[in-house]
N, C-alpha and C positions, 0 to 999 in steps of 0.2 A: 798692530791696527786692530782695530776687532772690527769685522766684517758681520754686519747684521742683516737677513733676509726678511722682505714684505710678502706674502704675508704668513710666511712660515715660523716665524723667530717671533719672541717676545719682543716686546719692546722694550729696545738697546739705554735705556736711562742713562743716554749724558748727560753730566751736566751743561746746561744752556747750550746746547748744538747749535753752531754759526754754520749754514749747510750751504755748499755748493749745487746746485739742481742742473741737469744737464746731461747728455749722453756722452762728451766727452772720448768723441772717437779720435784715435791718435795721440790726444792732451798735445795739442800744438799751443802755440805762445799764444793763442787768446785763451783757450780755455788755462793755459797755467798764470794770468793775468788774475780771471776769479780766485784761483786755485789761495795766490800770493794775498788776495783783498778779504776773503775768509779767513787765513791765519790770521794777520793782523786785526779784525775784527773778533777774533776768537781772544788774543792775547789782551785787547782793549775792555772786554766786558767782563773776562774771568770765566771764558766757556769754553768748549773745544771745536777746534776745526772739522768739519766730517763734509763728506760727500753723498750727495743725493743720485744715483744714475740707474741707467735700466737695461732689465735683461728678459728676452734677448732685445734686439736694436727695433724702437718700436713699428718703422716702417716696415721690417719682417711678417708684424700683425697687422696693417691697417693696410698695406699697401704691396703685396710680397715680390707683385711681380718689376717691382720699380725700383725695391729695394737696394740700394749700392754694396759692394765690400767690402768691408771694414778694414781700416787700417791694424785695428788692434784685437786680440781675441780679450776676451773679459779677465782672463788672468793677468794679459798683462796689462791692461787700464788697473787693476788691482795693486799690481807691481809697482806701476809709477807713480801712482795714489800716494803706498808707502815711503815710496823715495823723495816726495814731497811733501812728507810731512803732516800728513794727513793723518789724524785719531781716531776715525772710523769711516766706515763705508756702510751706505745703507742701498744695498741692491732690490732693487722693486722689479718683482715679478708681472712681467708684461703680456697680458693675454686681453685676446678679446674682450672679454667682461670690463676689464681694467679700461681698455682703448673707447667704452661707451661713455664709462664717471664724464659726467658734466667737470668743470674744474675745481667748482666749489666741492665736490664729492673728494676731489682726489687732494686737498689742500687740509679739508677736516681731519679724511682717515689716514692720512698718511702722516704731514708735515702736524700737523700742530696735536688729534690724538695719540699716535704712535710715536713720532719724535719729538713732540712737544720742543719745538723750534725757536729759539732766540730771534733769529736774523736766516733771513735767505736771499742767497746772491745768484743773479743768471747775468749770461750772455742779452747783449742790447735784443737779438731776435729770436727768443726763446719763446715759444708756442708750447700749449699744454691743454689737456682735458680734451674731451670729445671733437671732432674733425678740427682738433686746434683753434680752439675759442678761445683756451685763454691765455690773454695778454700778460706782459705787463703792468698794465696798468690796472686791470683787472687785480691781480697777484698782491697789490699794493695796496689796494680799496679793504681784499679779503683781510692782509695782514693789520692792518690797522684793526680791522674791527675783532681779528681772532689773538689780537696781542700780542704777536713778531713785527720787527722790521724785514725792510725788504730794500733789496737795492740791484741795480743793473750796470755792468760793464761796459765801455764802449767796445766796437772791433778795436782786434789789434792789427797793421796797414803795414805793408809789406810792400813797399816802391809803390806801385799807384793802386793796389788792390788788398782788398779785406782778407788776412788769414781766416779760410774755412777748411773744413775737414775734407769737402766737394772739391774744393780748387787744390788742392792734397793729392788726394785721388788721382785726379787728373792728372797732376802732373807724373804719378810715380807708373800711372798706365801706358806714360811718352816715355817713361825712362829718364826724366828729367828728376833726378834723385839729388842732386847737387843743391836745386833749388828748393825741392819737398823739405831739405834739409832745415833752410833756411825757414822754413815755416814752420816746421813742426819744435823747431827747437834741439835735435836730435836730429842722428840719421834714420831713416827708416829701416827698421829690420826684422826678419823672419825667426820663428823658431820653430826647431823640430829637432828629429832624430835620425841620426844617421842609418842608411839601411842598404844593405847589399846591392849593387847596381850589375852592370855588364862588363866591370873592371876594362877597359877599353884605354881608359884614361893613361892607366898604368903600364898597358902596352904603348901608348905614345910616348911616354917618358916622364908622365904627367900626371902622377897618381890626384884622384878626387874624391871626394866626400858626396853621395847624393843622398841629398835631403828630403826627408816625408817632414811637410812642414804644417804648422796649424793653422798657417795664417791664410785668410781669405783672397787679398788681396797679393799680387805679385807684381815686381816689376814688370817692363815693358820687354821683350826677348831681346836679347845683347850679352853683351860680355859688361861686367862691372870688374871695379877694385872695390873692396870687401873688405870688413872686420869679423875675422870669426874669432867668439869667444868660447872656446871648452875649455868647463870645469876650473872659471872665472880666467882662464887664462886668455888675453887678447892676441890674436895673430893676424898678419897680413897676409891678406887671399888675394884672388881672383875668382869670381864666380860665372859664370855660363848659365841662363837664364833660356833655356828653348828647347829645340827636339832634336839638335846635334844635327843638320841635313847631312855632314859629310861621313856619320857613321851608319853602315848598313842596319837595320832594324831585323830582328825576327818576328814574323807572323803572329798578331795576339792571338795568346796564350794564358793559363794561367800562371802569374806570376813573370809575367812579359812585361816590356814594353809596346804599346803602336807606335807606329809613325810619327801620329798628331799628337802623344803624349807632353805635354812638358816640364822638364826638369829642371830641377835645381842644384848644380855641380860645383862644388870649392873647390879648389885645389891651394892649398897653404902654403907661403913662399918662403918660409922659417924652420920648419919642422916637418919631419915624418912618422907618424903614429898610426897605430889602431884605432880607428875609430868609429867602428863598427856597434850599432849601442847607442852612444854616446849623444846625449843631448847639445846641441851647437846654437848659440845665436849667432844669425847675420846679419851683419848692420853694411848697407849701401851706399858707400861713399859717394863715386863717381861712372857714370858711362863712361866705357870705352872706346867700345865700335858694336855696330849692329852683328848678329847672327848673319854667318854665311857659310856655304857651298863651296868647299873648294875639290880640287880636280884629285886631289890624292890625299891619302892621310898622312905622307912627306909633308907636305905643304898644308896640312891642319898644323902638324908638329912644329913645322917650321913658326907659324904665326903665334902658336901660343905661346912658344918662348916669347914674341916681342911683345903678348899679352901682357905676359909674368912682366918684365922690363919695364915695361906703362904702367902697370898698378904698383909694382914699386916706387916709381916716381912721383905717383902720387900718393902715397901712404907718407914718403918721407915728407911731401911737402906740405900737408897738410898738420905733420907732426904728430901721426900717430903709433 
C-alpha cells in the first residue's frame, strides 16, 4: 500500500483513484461499508481504491479543548486500510491554515489538482472546509463541475442506533467492550511496549506485563478478558486497567508510579515468558468486574485466580 502526504509529497499519480474521504477513527462497520463501496467502484471503472484522511484529527486543530480521545493511532488506521485491500492512502496534514480553506479550495487543491480523483465517496454526515460548510450536496455539485463522480453511504445501524465513532468511544469509556466490538466489527485494542513495573504480580503468583500504550483512549477501569498478541501469536489473557488500589504505592519520584497513575497490566493464561521490551497488541473481549480494593494481598490473589478462570471461560466461549 502506497502512502502519500499532502502537501509535502509529490502527487501520487494513482490511476483513476476512487477515494473514500473521511477521518475513519476506529475504522468501524460504517467506515468499512464505505471502503467496500470504493473497492467495488474501483473494480468497475478500472481504477484503484484509495483513502483520503487527515492527521492530526481536525478537532485537535479547530477546537482542541473539545477534541475527543482517538480510538486509533494513525499507524493503526493505516494498518487497517492495508488489511482492507486499499491501494493507497493520502494523509492530509491538517493545519490551522487548511482549516480556513473554503470547501471549494479543498476540492480543487487536494482532490482535483493533487489526486486527480475519478470518484469520491463519503459517509452520510460528512462535512468539510471552513466552519464545516462543505456538505455532500456541495461536494456533488463541485464534482459535476470538476469532472469527478460523488457518492455517499447511508449510516450503518446496530440495534436502534447509528454506528459512530462517538458512540463507540462512549461504550469503551464505560467498559462495554463487548458492545463496542459489535459496532467496530473487531475488538477494541491497544498497542504498546512491555515495560518494567513494580513486579508485585509475580509476588502474588500471577506475573503481569505492564504495557506502555500508544493509544489515547483506555477502557474504563476494571478487569477484562483479553487476547494478548506477541510476535504474531495470540494468547488468552486477563488484563487489569486501573490504579491497583490494594497494592501499596511508592511516593511519586522519578521512575515510580503515583497512586493515581492508571496502568494496563496483563497476565497471560497459557504462557510464561520474558516480555520486557516486546511489542504487544491487547484486544479487549469482555469486561469481567470492576477494580476493587481488598483487605489483604491474599484475598487479592484469590480473586485473581477467579478472574483467570472467568477469563478462560470467556475466551473458550468466544472460540478465540
